[in-house]
C-alpha positions in Angstrom: 105.7 76.5 116.6 106.7 76.6 113.0 110.2 77.6 111.9 111.3 80.8 110.3 110.7 82.0 106.7 114.0 83.6 106.0 114.2 81.6 102.8 111.6 80.3 100.3 109.6 77.7 102.3 107.0 78.1 99.6 107.5 79.0 96.0 104.8 80.5 94.0 104.7 83.9 95.6 105.6 85.1 92.1 102.9 82.9 90.7 100.4 84.4 93.1 101.4 87.9 91.8 100.9 86.7 88.3 97.5 85.2 89.1 96.2 88.2 91.0 98.1 90.9 89.1 100.5 93.5 90.4 97.4 95.7 91.0 94.8 93.0 91.7 91.7 93.3 89.6 88.9 94.0 92.1 86.1 92.9 89.8 87.3 89.5 88.6 88.1 86.4 90.6 89.5 83.5 88.6 87.6 84.4 85.5 84.3 85.0 87.2 83.1 88.6 86.7 81.6 90.2 89.8 78.7 91.6 87.8 76.7 94.2 89.7 73.2 93.0 90.1 74.1 89.3 89.5 71.8 87.6 92.0 70.3 84.2 92.7 66.7 83.3 92.4 65.9 84.7 95.8 67.6 88.1 95.0 70.7 87.6 97.0 74.1 88.6 95.5 76.3 85.9 94.0 79.5 88.0 94.2 80.9 90.3 96.9 82.6 93.5 95.9 86.3 93.5 97.0 86.8 96.6 99.2 89.8 98.7 98.2 91.5 98.9 101.6 95.0 100.0 100.3 94.5 103.5 101.7 93.4 102.2 105.0 96.6 100.1 105.6 98.9 102.5 103.7 97.4 106.0 103.9 99.1 109.1 102.7 97.4 111.5 105.1 96.0 110.5 108.6 93.9 112.8 110.7 93.9 112.2 114.4 90.7 113.6 115.9 91.3 114.3 119.6 95.1 114.2 119.3 97.0 115.0 122.5 100.5 115.5 123.8 99.6 116.0 127.5 101.5 113.4 129.4 99.5 111.0 131.4 96.4 111.2 129.2 95.4 108.0 127.2 95.1 110.0 123.9 98.7 111.0 124.2 100.0 107.5 124.1 97.7 106.6 121.2 98.8 109.8 119.3 102.4 108.9 119.9 101.9 105.4 118.6 100.1 106.7 115.5 102.9 109.1 114.8 105.4 106.2 114.9 103.3 104.1 112.7 102.7 106.9 110.2 106.4 107.4 110.0 106.9 103.8 109.1 104.3 103.7 106.4 105.2 107.1 105.0 102.0 108.9 106.0 101.6 112.6 107.0 99.7 113.2 110.3 97.2 116.0 110.8 96.2 116.5 114.4 92.6 117.7 115.0 91.9 119.6 118.3 89.6 122.5 119.0 91.9 124.4 121.5 95.4 123.5 120.5 97.6 125.1 117.8 100.0 122.1 117.7 100.4 118.6 119.0 103.9 117.2 119.3 105.0 120.2 117.3 102.7 119.4 114.4 100.2 122.2 113.5 96.6 121.4 114.5 93.4 121.8 112.6 90.6 123.0 114.9 87.8 120.7 113.6 87.1 118.1 111.0 85.5 120.7 108.8 89.0 122.2 108.4 90.4 119.1 106.7 91.3 119.8 103.1 89.9 116.7 101.4 93.1 114.8 101.0 92.7 112.7 104.2 92.7 108.9 103.7 92.2 107.8 107.3 90.7 109.5 110.3 91.4 108.1 113.7 88.7 109.1 116.2 90.0 109.5 119.8 86.6 110.7 121.0 84.0 109.2 123.3 81.1 109.6 120.9 82.1 109.2 117.2 78.6 109.7 115.9 78.7 113.6 115.6 82.0 113.4 113.8 80.9 111.0 111.0 78.9 113.4 109.0 81.6 116.0 109.2 84.1 113.5 107.9 81.8 112.7 105.0 81.7 116.4 104.0 85.5 116.4 104.1 85.6 113.4 101.7 87.6 111.2 104.2 87.7 107.6 103.0 88.2 105.6 106.2 87.7 106.1 109.9 88.6 104.1 113.0 86.4 104.4 116.2 88.0 103.1 119.4 85.1 104.2 121.6 83.3 101.4 123.5 79.8 101.4 125.0 78.0 100.1 121.9 76.5 96.7 121.1 78.8 95.0 123.5 76.9 96.7 126.4 73.4 95.6 125.8 70.2 96.9 124.2 70.9 100.6 124.6 74.4 100.2 123.2 73.0 98.2 120.3 70.6 101.0 119.4 73.5 103.5 119.6 75.5 101.3 117.3 72.6 101.1 114.8 72.5 104.9 114.7 76.3 104.9 114.1 76.0 102.4 111.3 73.2 104.3 109.7 75.3 107.5 109.8 78.3 105.7 108.3 76.1 104.3 105.5 74.8 107.8 104.6 78.3 109.2 104.8 80.0 107.0 102.2 83.1 106.5 104.3 84.1 103.1 105.7 84.4 102.6 109.4 86.5 100.2 111.5 84.9 99.6 114.9 83.6 100.9 117.2 85.2 99.1 120.2 88.4 98.3 118.3 92.0 99.0 119.2 95.5 99.9 117.8 96.4 96.5 116.4 96.2 97.6 112.8 99.0 100.1 113.6 101.4 97.6 115.2 105.1 97.4 114.1 105.5 94.6 111.7 108.9 93.1 111.0 110.1 93.9 107.5 113.1 91.6 107.4 111.1 88.4 106.9 110.5 87.0 103.4 108.0 84.7 101.8 104.2 84.6 101.9 102.7 86.2 104.9 99.8 85.5 107.3 97.2 88.2 107.4 95.3 88.4 110.7 91.7 89.3 111.5 90.4 89.4 115.1 87.3 90.7 116.8 89.2 90.6 120.1 92.6 92.3 119.8 94.2 90.3 122.6 93.3 87.0 121.0 95.5 87.8 118.1 98.6 88.2 120.1 99.9 84.6 119.8 99.6 84.8 116.0 101.3 88.3 115.9 104.2 87.0 118.0 104.9 84.3 115.4 107.1 87.0 113.9 109.6 86.3 116.6 109.9 82.8 115.2 110.4 84.1 111.7 106.8 83.8 110.4 105.9 86.9 108.4 102.8 88.9 109.1 101.5 91.4 106.6 98.3 92.9 108.2 96.2 92.9 111.3 92.6 93.9 111.1 90.9 94.3 114.6 87.3 94.5 113.5 85.7 95.2 116.9 81.9 95.5 116.8 81.8 95.6 113.0 79.3 98.5 112.7 80.5 98.8 109.1 83.7 97.0 108.0 83.5 93.3 108.9 85.5 90.1 108.8 84.2 89.3 105.4 85.5 92.6 103.9 89.0 91.9 105.1 88.9 88.3 103.9 87.9 89.5 100.4 90.7 92.1 100.5 93.4 89.8 101.8 92.5 87.1 99.3 93.6 89.4 96.5 96.9 90.5 98.1 99.8 88.8 96.4 101.9 88.8 99.6 99.3 87.0 101.6 99.8 83.2 101.9 97.1 82.5 104.5 94.4 84.4 106.4 94.0 83.7 110.2 90.8 84.8 111.9 89.5 84.9 115.4 85.7 85.3 115.1 83.3 85.9 118.0 80.2 86.5 115.9 79.5 86.8 112.2 77.8 90.0 111.2 76.3 88.5 108.0 76.6 84.9 107.0 76.1 85.4 103.3 78.9 88.1 103.2 81.2 85.7 105.0 80.6 82.9 102.5 81.0 85.2 99.5 84.4 86.3 101.0 85.4 82.7 101.7 84.4 81.8 98.1 86.8 84.5 96.8 89.6 83.1 98.9 88.9 79.6 97.7 88.9 80.7 94.1 92.3 82.3 94.6 93.6 79.3 96.6 94.3 81.4 99.7 93.6 79.3 102.8 91.4 80.8 105.6 91.9 79.4 109.1 89.4 80.4 111.7 88.7 80.1 115.4 84.9 80.6 115.7 83.9 80.8 119.4 80.4 79.6 120.4 80.5 75.9 119.8 78.5 75.4 123.0 76.0 78.2 122.3 72.4 77.2 122.9 71.6 76.9 119.2 68.7 74.4 119.5 65.4 76.1 118.8 61.9 75.2 119.5 60.7 73.9 116.1 57.8 71.9 114.9 60.0 69.9 112.5 62.8 67.3 113.2 64.9 69.4 110.9 64.7 72.4 113.1 65.8 70.4 116.1 68.7 68.9 114.1 70.1 72.3 112.9 71.7 74.2 115.8 73.4 77.4 115.1 77.0 76.1 115.5 76.3 73.1 113.4 75.3 75.4 110.5 78.4 77.6 111.0 80.6 74.5 111.0 79.0 73.1 107.8 79.1 76.4 106.0 82.8 76.9 106.8 83.6 73.3 105.5 81.4 73.9 102.4 83.5 76.9 101.4 86.9 75.6 102.5 87.4 77.6 105.7 89.5 75.5 108.1 88.0 75.7 111.5 90.3 75.1 114.5 89.5 75.3 118.2 92.5 77.0 119.8 94.8 79.9 119.3 97.8 77.6 119.2 96.2 75.6 116.4 95.3 78.9 114.6 98.9 80.0 114.6 100.5 76.7 113.6 98.0 75.8 110.9 97.9 79.3 109.3 101.7 79.5 109.3 102.1 76.1 107.7 99.4 76.8 105.0 100.9 80.2 104.3 104.4 78.9 103.5 104.3 75.2 102.4 104.4 74.4 98.7 101.5 72.5 97.2 101.8 68.7 98.0 103.1 66.4 95.3 101.4 63.4 96.9 99.0 62.7 99.8 101.1 60.0 101.5 102.5 60.7 105.0 105.5 58.8 106.4 106.3 58.9 110.1 110.0 58.5 110.8 111.3 58.3 114.4 114.2 57.2 116.6 111.8 55.2 118.8 109.3 52.5 117.7 107.0 53.5 120.5 107.0 57.1 119.3 106.3 56.2 115.7 103.5 53.8 116.6 101.9 56.4 118.9 102.1 59.2 116.3 100.9 56.9 113.5 97.8 55.9 115.5 96.9 59.5 116.1 97.6 60.5 112.5 95.5 57.6 111.1 92.6 58.4 113.4 92.7 62.0 112.1 92.3 60.8 108.5 95.9 61.1 107.2 97.0 58.5 104.7 100.0 56.5 105.9 100.8 54.2 102.9 102.8 51.1 103.4 106.1 51.5 101.7 106.9 49.1 98.9 108.9 46.0 99.4 111.7 47.5 97.3 111.7 50.7 99.4 111.8 48.7 102.6 114.7 46.6 101.3 116.5 49.9 100.5 116.0 51.2 104.0 117.2 48.0 105.5 120.6 48.7 104.1 121.0 51.2 107.0 118.4 50.0 109.5 118.6 46.6 111.2 116.3 44.0 109.7 114.4 43.3 112.9 113.0 46.9 112.9 109.8 47.8 110.9 110.3 50.2 108.1 106.9 49.7 106.4 105.5 53.0 107.8 106.1 54.2 110.5 109.8 53.9 109.9 111.8 53.0 113.1 115.5 53.5 112.8 116.3 52.1 116.2 118.3 55.3 117.2 121.9 54.6 116.2 121.7 55.2 112.5 120.8 58.9 113.0 124.2 59.5 114.7 126.3 59.0 111.6 126.2 59.1 107.8 123.3 56.6 107.6 120.8 59.1 109.0 120.8 61.3 105.9 120.6 58.3 103.6 117.5 57.1 105.3 115.7 60.5 105.0 116.7 60.9 101.3 115.4 57.4 100.5 112.0 58.1 102.1 111.6 61.4 100.3 112.5 59.9 97.0 109.5 57.6 97.2 106.8 59.1 94.8 104.0 58.0 97.1 105.4 60.2 99.9 104.3 63.9 100.1 105.0 64.6 103.7 107.7 63.3 106.1 107.0 63.8 109.8 109.6 63.2 112.4 108.5 63.3 116.1 111.4 63.9 118.4 109.9 63.5 121.9 112.9 64.8 123.8 116.4 66.1 123.3 119.2 63.4 123.3 122.1 65.4 121.8 124.1 62.5 120.3 121.1 61.6 118.2 118.5 64.5 118.2 121.0 67.2 117.2 122.4 65.2 114.2 118.8 64.2 113.2 117.6 67.8 113.3 120.4 69.0 111.1 119.9 66.1 108.6 116.2 67.0 108.3 117.0 70.7 107.7 119.7 69.8 105.1 117.3 67.3 103.4 114.6 70.0 103.3 116.8 72.2 101.2 116.8 69.7 98.3 113.2 68.6 98.3 109.9 70.1 97.3 108.1 67.8 99.8 107.0 69.0 103.2 109.1 68.0 106.2 107.6 68.5 109.7 109.3 68.0 113.0 107.6 67.8 116.4 110.0 68.9 119.1 108.5 67.5 122.2 110.8 68.9 124.8 108.9 71.2 127.3 112.0 73.3 127.7 112.4 74.7 124.2 115.8 76.3 124.8 117.9 73.5 123.2 120.2 74.6 120.4 118.8 72.0 118.0 115.4 73.5 118.4 116.1 77.2 118.7 118.8 77.5 116.1 118.7 74.5 113.8 115.0 73.9 113.4 113.6 77.4 113.9 116.4 78.8 111.9 115.3 76.7 108.9 113.2 78.3 106.2 112.0 74.9 105.0 111.2 72.7 108.0 107.9 73.1 109.8 108.5 72.7 113.5 105.7 72.0 116.0 105.6 71.5 119.8 102.7 69.0 120.0 101.6 65.9 118.1 98.0 67.2 117.8 98.9 70.6 116.3 101.2 68.9 113.8 98.6 66.4 112.7 95.9 69.0 112.5 98.0 71.4 110.4 99.2 68.7 108.0 95.6 67.4 107.5 94.4 71.0 106.9 97.3 71.5 104.4 96.4 68.4 102.4 92.7 69.0 102.6 93.0 72.6 101.5 95.0 71.8 98.4 92.6 68.9 97.6 89.6 71.2 98.0 91.0 74.1 95.9 92.3 72.0 93.1 89.6 72.3 90.5 87.4 74.3 92.9 84.0 75.2 91.5 82.2 77.8 93.4 78.8 76.8 94.7 77.6 80.3 93.7 78.3 79.4 90.1 75.6 76.7 90.4 73.0 79.0 91.9 69.7 79.3 89.9 69.3 82.8 88.5 65.6 82.5 87.4 62.6 80.9 89.1 61.4 77.5 88.1 57.9 76.8 86.9 57.3 75.2 90.2 57.4 78.5 92.1 54.0 79.8 91.0 52.3 76.5 92.0 54.2 76.4 95.3 53.3 80.0 96.3 49.7 79.3 95.8 49.9 76.8 98.6 51.6 79.1 101.1 49.6 80.3 104.2 51.5 83.1 105.9 52.4 82.4 109.5 50.7 79.0 109.4 51.7 75.3 109.4 50.4 73.4 106.4 48.6 70.1 106.8 50.4 67.0 105.6 48.2 66.9 102.5 49.1 70.5 101.6 52.8 69.9 102.4 52.8 67.0 100.0 51.2 69.1 97.3 54.1 71.5 97.8 56.6 68.6 97.3 54.7 67.5 94.3 55.0 71.0 92.8 58.8 70.5 92.9 58.7 67.1 91.4 59.3 65.2 94.6 57.5 61.9 94.6 54.7 61.2 97.2 52.4 58.2 97.6 49.1 58.0 95.9 46.6 59.4 98.4 43.2 61.0 98.8 41.9 63.4 101.5 38.4 62.3 102.7 35.9 63.5 105.2 33.7 60.5 105.7 34.1 56.8 106.2 32.3 56.0 103.0 34.6 58.3 101.1 37.5 56.5 102.8 36.4 53.1 101.5 36.0 54.5 98.0 39.4 56.1 98.2 41.1 52.9 99.3 39.7 51.1 96.3 41.2 53.8 94.0 44.5 54.0 95.8 44.8 50.2 96.1 45.0 47.9 99.1 46.8 47.7 101.5 46.6 51.4 102.6 47.7 53.7 105.4 45.2 56.1 107.0 46.3 59.3 108.8 44.6 62.2 110.4 45.4 65.4 108.5 45.3 68.9 109.9 47.6 72.0 110.1 48.1 71.6 113.8 49.3 68.0 113.6 53.1 67.8 113.8 53.7 64.3 115.0 50.8 62.0 114.5 52.2 58.6 115.5 52.5 59.5 119.2 48.8 60.3 119.3 47.7 57.1 117.6 46.6 59.0 114.5 48.3 56.7 112.0 46.9 53.3 111.0 49.0 51.0 108.8 48.4 47.9 106.6 44.6 48.2 106.3 43.3 45.6 103.8 39.4 45.7 103.9 36.5 48.1 103.9 35.6 47.2 107.5 39.1 48.0 108.6 38.8 51.3 106.7 35.5 52.3 108.4 36.8 51.3 111.9 40.1 53.3 111.3 38.2 56.3 110.2 36.0 56.3 113.3 39.0 55.8 115.6 41.1 58.6 114.0 38.3 61.1 114.2 37.4 60.1 117.8 41.0 60.6 118.9 41.2 64.0 117.2 38.0 65.1 118.8 39.1 63.9 122.2 42.5 65.7 121.8 40.8 68.9 120.6 42.5 68.8 117.2 40.8 70.3 114.2 41.2 68.1 111.1 40.8 69.0 107.4 40.2 65.3 106.8 41.7 61.9 106.8 44.4 60.8 104.3 44.0 57.4 102.6 47.5 56.6 101.3 49.3 54.0 99.2 51.4 51.6 101.2 55.0 51.9 100.0 57.6 49.1 100.1 60.4 49.0 102.6 63.6 50.9 102.1 65.9 53.2 104.1 64.1 55.9 106.0 65.7 59.3 105.7 64.8 62.9 106.7 65.4 65.8 104.3 64.4 69.3 105.4 64.8 73.1 105.3 65.2 75.5 108.2 66.0 79.3 108.2 69.2 80.3 109.9 69.4 83.8 111.3 72.9 84.2 109.8 72.9 82.2 106.6 69.3 82.1 105.5 67.9 78.8 104.3 69.7 75.6 105.2 69.2 72.1 103.9 69.5 69.0 106.2 69.7 65.3 105.4 69.9 62.5 107.8 68.7 59.2 109.0 64.9 59.4 109.3 62.0 57.7 111.1 62.6 57.1 114.8 66.4 57.2 114.2 66.3 61.0 113.6 65.7 61.6 117.3 67.7 58.7 118.7 70.9 59.2 116.7 70.8 62.9 115.6 72.7 61.8 112.6 72.5 64.6 110.0 74.5 66.8 107.6 73.8 70.4 106.9 74.5 72.7 103.9 73.8 76.3 103.0 72.4 76.7 99.5 73.5 77.0 96.8 75.3 73.7 96.2 75.5 71.0 93.5 75.3 67.3 93.2 78.9 66.8 94.5 78.1 68.6 97.7 74.8 66.7 98.1 76.7 63.4 97.9 79.3 64.7 100.3 76.5 65.3 102.8 75.6 61.6 102.7 79.2 60.7 103.2 79.2 62.6 106.5 76.4 60.4 108.0 77.5 57.8 110.5 74.7 55.6 109.1 75.8 56.0 105.5 76.4 52.2 105.2 72.6 51.7 105.5 72.2 53.1 102.0 74.7 50.6 100.6 72.7 47.7 102.0 73.4 45.8 105.2 72.5 42.3 106.4 71.2 41.2 103.0 69.2 44.4 102.3 69.6 45.7 98.7 71.5 48.9 98.1 69.2 52.0 98.2 68.6 54.3 95.4 71.2 56.9 96.3 70.8 58.8 93.1 67.1 59.4 93.8 67.9 60.6 97.3 70.5 63.0 95.9 67.9 64.3 93.4 65.4 64.9 96.3 68.1 66.9 98.2 68.7 69.0 95.2 65.0 69.7 94.6 64.6 70.6 98.2 67.5 73.0 97.9 65.8 74.6 94.9 62.7 74.9 97.0 64.6 76.5 99.8 66.2 79.1 97.5 63.0 80.0 95.7 60.8 80.1 98.8 63.3 81.8 101.0 60.9 84.5 102.0 57.9 82.2 102.3 59.1 78.9 103.9 60.2 78.8 107.5 60.6 75.0 107.8 60.2 71.9 105.8 60.4 68.4 107.1 60.2 65.3 104.9 60.2 62.4 107.4 60.4 59.7 106.5 61.6 59.9 102.9 61.6 56.2 102.0 64.6 55.5 99.8 63.7 52.4 97.9 66.1 49.8 96.4 68.3 51.0 93.6 66.4 52.1 90.5 63.1 52.4 92.3 63.3 56.0 93.5 62.4 57.7 96.8 59.0 58.5 98.2 58.1 61.2 100.7 55.8 59.4 103.1 55.1 62.3 105.4 55.8 66.0 105.3 55.5 69.1 107.4 55.8 72.7 106.2 55.6 76.0 108.1 55.1 79.3 106.3 56.9 82.4 107.4 55.0 85.5 108.5 54.3 87.6 105.4 54.7 84.8 103.0 53.3 85.2 99.5 49.8 83.8 99.1 
């Protein structure tokens, strides 16, 4: 776990206040106005309104509907806790009960209709909150909390009940937390801790407990939002709100399911603009996300792969476990921005240093070799036979005297070093106690990050409990993995947010001239033939081979003469997804007799297989290059997604693909290519020339434009293979498949 925050582990809390304002402007995020009605070409909003939740977390008047003081009843315990919380935040409680005159000595109001209009928050301790919602609206209540269960979490009937509740809330104008939530928002937060805080969002209240208890180690928490079933207020609302709170240094989320992918990304975008890190556990990595799809792209794009890519795209740090969530969020909340990316591993034991360095390098951390001059300096205090290049092995004995601090200071003074990590695998008081104190003392004089991994399973040692956890400047972990993951997230976050440009700023606002041509090709609920799909690509400026669609052998011979030998012949029809497997593609035809024979064979196979053709394509042969796949699918949460990967037969063998959610720009398109395991093929291998990566990027961006503009029309698009020719020669879509959505424009 990380150490305490009694001091100023991070600076720039004051700078955060200046950046966001003492009263944060709810309509402007880093200079980008959240203009109402500002939408992209598909009509989706480009900015999310920031909900004003101040009166939810700090109400002046709280109504408790169903309040009780009868011992032994659940509502009594909840009422008591709410009274305690209200006393801490300075709120006045109004009990609401039809048959009581007072609860815990406080006068009761018989019904919600009796509230006087000054209530900020109503807590509903009733089994069915639906009848109360409209009454609350009439009383001008701003917020409500519904604890009741039995909604979407219980199945179809519960889901319908939740839909009715959500509709009533939408009509009422109030904002609802829940249903199926709990009392976590009203916990007792420590007020003696300083520095930037972690704000917590959880759909499952119990899963937030480990993060909440970080306060016992000195990590400040400012808020806890238990969103429950999210009939109204959702994770995205709280991310947007917390991203504008000057006291919040990081947002930690436990997410079981996203209510709306677009809202989540808009909220993450606001956090990235304000440089507030968002760390999330999103369960469901093993969810059966593969769908039955005609295209390769659909098979490549499982639900969790899209979630993972979307989070990365907008800077959300995804972790797997609650221990990672708490350690990573705490470090990101408190650590100052890095002055360099270099990480130095410093240890008592050469074996420990080597082990940690292997893990850190494999995770992508940069462990620079220290300069010869720096190594010579370190060898003043460390025996010459020990390696100090990085990792730095001190051999043990120097940490027990004055030399230990000299070594630490010398490492930190290196301008290439931004992070010093010291793994202490177990307590050995003559050395570990002095080392811990030297690290804590050194941390007080540096603006660089110092991390310690205290590997003892006991955790009761004085050096750990008092020295390390008592420090406001040293980040202390219990495992190698959590330390490495948190440090990488820390460096990646600051790299990502430095000069961050929102993808939404690059979204097209107006349709392109291509849209009218493309929509004329759409056939609602149908799959387009290859010929029609290529016409769709051509409408968006994506290069396709010269080709003609013919319906006779004689026409095929004439077409081959016009296209130019050698040619490729393919059967074409809307029901044909994968032609090669059926023998419906003939390659390298060089004569009229071959053309006539191929035409006869293709049509015979189609007739035998019962496949209706709209004709046979006679296509230009295109030179060799790197076969890629580029496509579009529609995700239930995020809408259109764009995929790029290795194409041809490799698409199914290697499943090597990268996914993004539009909008995105050229930088992100190139980053997609960088994620591919087969990226080196584009650079040229075994004597092959480098591929035209610029042309490939241009195709990805044009497909993205198509995905945005045809969002309501296009269910799937699959360009496979897209032949990326040698540098300077472009890229050609050799085959394409497109599926129209039901109700698409014609």
